[in-house]
C-alpha positions as CSV (number, residue, x, y, z in Angstrom):
1,X,102.3,70.9,89.2
2,X,101.4,70.1,85.6
3,X,102.3,72.8,83.2
4,X,101.1,73.6,79.6
5,X,102.8,75.6,76.9
6,X,101.4,79.0,76.0
7,X,102.4,81.5,73.4
8,X,102.2,85.3,73.2
9,X,103.9,88.4,72.0
10,X,105.3,91.2,74.1
11,X,107.0,94.5,73.4
12,X,110.7,94.2,72.5
13,X,111.7,96.5,75.4
14,X,109.8,94.4,77.9
15,X,111.5,91.3,76.5
16,X,114.9,92.9,77.0
17,X,114.0,93.9,80.6
18,X,112.7,90.3,81.1
19,X,116.0,88.9,79.9
20,X,118.0,91.2,82.2
21,X,115.8,90.3,85.1
22,X,116.3,86.6,84.3
23,X,120.1,87.0,84.2
24,X,120.2,89.0,87.5
25,X,118.0,86.6,89.4
26,X,119.3,83.4,87.8
27,X,115.8,82.4,86.8
28,X,114.5,81.4,83.4
29,X,112.3,83.6,81.3
30,X,109.6,80.9,81.5
31,X,109.7,81.0,85.3
32,X,109.4,84.8,85.4
33,X,106.6,84.9,82.9
34,X,104.7,82.2,84.8
35,X,105.1,84.0,88.1
36,X,104.0,87.3,86.5
37,X,100.9,85.7,84.9
38,X,100.0,83.9,88.2
39,X,100.3,87.2,90.1
40,X,98.1,89.0,87.6
41,X,95.5,86.3,87.5
42,X,95.4,86.0,91.3
43,X,95.0,89.8,91.6
44,X,92.2,90.0,89.0
45,X,90.4,87.0,90.5
46,X,90.5,88.6,94.0
47,X,89.1,91.9,92.6
48,X,86.3,90.1,90.7
49,X,85.4,88.2,93.8
50,X,85.3,91.3,95.9
51,X,83.2,93.2,93.3
52,X,80.7,90.3,93.0
53,X,80.5,90.0,96.8
54,X,79.8,93.8,97.0
55,X,77.1,93.6,94.3
56,X,75.5,90.7,96.0
57,X,75.4,92.6,99.3
58,X,73.9,95.6,97.6
59,X,71.3,93.5,95.9
60,X,70.3,92.1,99.4
61,X,70.1,95.7,100.7
62,X,73.0,95.1,103.0
63,X,74.2,98.6,103.6
64,X,75.7,100.5,106.5
65,X,73.2,102.8,108.3
66,X,73.6,106.5,108.0
67,X,74.5,106.6,111.7
68,X,77.3,104.0,111.2
69,X,78.7,105.9,108.3
70,X,78.6,109.2,110.2
71,X,80.4,107.5,113.2
72,X,83.1,106.1,110.9
73,X,83.6,109.4,109.2
74,X,83.8,111.2,112.5
75,X,86.4,108.7,113.7
76,X,88.7,109.9,110.9
77,X,87.8,113.6,111.3
78,X,85.6,113.8,108.2
79,X,82.6,116.1,108.7
80,X,79.2,115.1,107.2
81,X,76.1,117.0,106.5
82,X,73.2,115.3,108.1
83,X,69.8,116.3,106.8
């Protein structure tokens, strides 16, 4: 995996916690920062993809029917008011 240098600033207390974590896990600060950034980026990408998928489904009119929603709610003991 090719890596590139990045630069940023973090709160001093977070830096101290990062150093302590690096010592206790025998990992470098760079490794821990890279792992944290990867986890954050992956999580955000997943959320954005899910939102975009939901918006696309809504734009297509792809919704659950009232009956399906009522059955699902009933399955979990949630009462609904049907007009």
